[in-house]
N, C-alpha and C positions, 0 to 999 in steps of 0.2 A: 504494499497500498503508500510504503514514505518512496520506492521506487516510483511510481506512478505520479505522486503533488511531483517529485521534484524534477523529474520530467518534464510536465506541462506545467511547471512551472517556467520552465527551457523556452518552451515551445512560444510559451505565450513573450515572450523575454525576443524571441529569435521577430517573431511577426510584427513583433511597435516595432522591430526595428529597419526589419528592409518595408513597415511603411514611413519612417521614418526618413529617407533613404534619399528618394527620390528627390529632395526637398534638399538636402546641403549636399545630393552628391552635384545634383547641376550649382550650387553657390558652389563646392571645390571649380568644378570644370569651370563654370566661369572668372571664378577667380584666379585661373593658373589658366589662363585664353586670355583673362587680359599683362599675366604676366610676365605668358612666351610673345606677346605682341610687343609691349612695350621692348621687353630682353630685346627682337633684330628690331623697333621699331632703330635701336643704340647703338647697333652691334659694325655699324657703319661706319656712325659717331667716330664710335674707337677707336678701328684701323684709320680711320681719315688722318684721323692727328697721331697711330706711330706712325701710321709705315715713313712717311718722307726716316722719322731717326734712321727709322732699323735699313733703311739704302741709304743714306750716310757712310759719307767717306772722311774717319778723321783729318785731322791733319800729321803734321812729320815732323817731329817738333826740330829748328836747324840745333847743327853745333856747330857751339859758337869756339876755332882753334885759333888760336900763333897765326900772326906773319912766317911763312919759312915752315911751321910744325909737320910734321911728316903723323898719312893719318893712313892708316892700310883698310884698304881698302876693299882688301880681302882676293882666296886665286893669286898675289902677286903679286899685285896693284896697288900703288900709293896715284894718292892720290896730295899740295899740299896749295898753300892759297898764296899768293905772297898783295901786294898792293900796288905792281903789275897785272898782275889777273892767276889763273888755273894754272896749274905745271901735274901733272902725272909723270906715269912710268909704269913701263911692263914687265910683268916676269923675265924680258927677255933682255930688262933696265935699261931699255929704249928711251931719252927723257920728250917728254913737247907740253908744247906750251898754248894755251889762245889767249890773245887778253882782252881788257879789258878799256886796254888803254891807248889804240890804236886809227880809234872812231873804223872800228868797222862793226861795231852795235852802238843804238842808242841808249842815249840808258838813259833819255826820257821819256823812254816808253815803256811797261811793260815786256818782254823781249821771253825768246826761252833756242836755248844752241843746242846739236847732239853733235859730240863720235865715239862708232861704234869699233869696234876691235875684237877680231877672236876669230876661234875656230870652230869645230867636231864638238870639244868642248863646255866651252859655253862661247858667252857675245859679256862683256867690259861697255857696258851704256855709262856716256858723264857729257856734261857741259854747266852751260852757261848756265844760270836768269837774272836777270836782271831788271831796271826797271817798276824796280819796288819794294819799297818796307817789307811787306807788308805774307813774309808767300808763306803757303797754308802748306803747300803739298807739291808734287812735279810727279803725275803718273806719261807712265808707261803703257801703250793698249799691243800689241800684238795681231796679227793679220788673220789667229785664234778669235776672238775676243776676249783676253787673258790680258787684265789687268795687271802692274806690277810699282809700287810702288820706294822711288828713288833716297834715297835716302840724301838729307840738307846740308848743306858744311857754309857759314859766313864765319868773316872776322873777326874782332872785335865792334863793338856799338854802331851794331845792323846797321852798318852799307848803304847803297839800293842792288849790289846783284852774290852774289852769293853759286856757291858749284855743286850740283848733282853725283848720282851715278847709284847705280843694280846691276847688277846680273843679272839673264834673261839665259835661260838654256838654246840651243842650239838649232839658225831661222834655218833653215829654207832658201832663203835665200830677200832682199828687201828688208827696209831700213820698219824700222813700228812708230806710230804718232807717239808725240812726246808731247803731253796739255800742266800749265803751268796752274795755282790757279790761288787761292788766295786765302785767309785763315775760313772765308765765308763761305767758301766752294765752289766759288765766284770764279768764271773761269777768265781767266787774263794772256794768254799767250800757247798762241799749241801754232805745231809744226807738225806734217797729215803724214803721212807712213806710206813709204812709197814704191817700190821692186829695181832693185839692178838692174 
């Protein structure tokens, strides 16, 4: 007899819950639908705010060196700066020079130059950036679209020029595009890619 009373009570509670369920299920569904709609409406706005920061490229710190200080540029290459310009030497010891005072570059406007040497083991790229005290980065773009950031070096006092260098894998001919950006990410100057 006890079991019957207990079972009847359970059935009565279940029936009451079932009768009340449609009202609360409807309320929950409406609430959930509103929440989903709100989340969907917010999602594109959040993506629009975060996408540019994810796509941004960080600036390269400019290393300050003393005039004549030798900088190990890796793989047997050395770079140094004097008040007259950029000097560099390769694994063979042969020295090169690119002037910033002979009139071949216009330091009143932003610009970038490019020299490259190498072979089947890789290519050493270097050059001048000039006409700005606000250099943020120099970026090479290969024929495959791969971007490589260069190291930046300058003399004390933030002169309006400096040197950049970077190593890349061997290429099948041609020269990568080179671009100079300021610290805000604005393109200041570029050299297009070309085939030899």
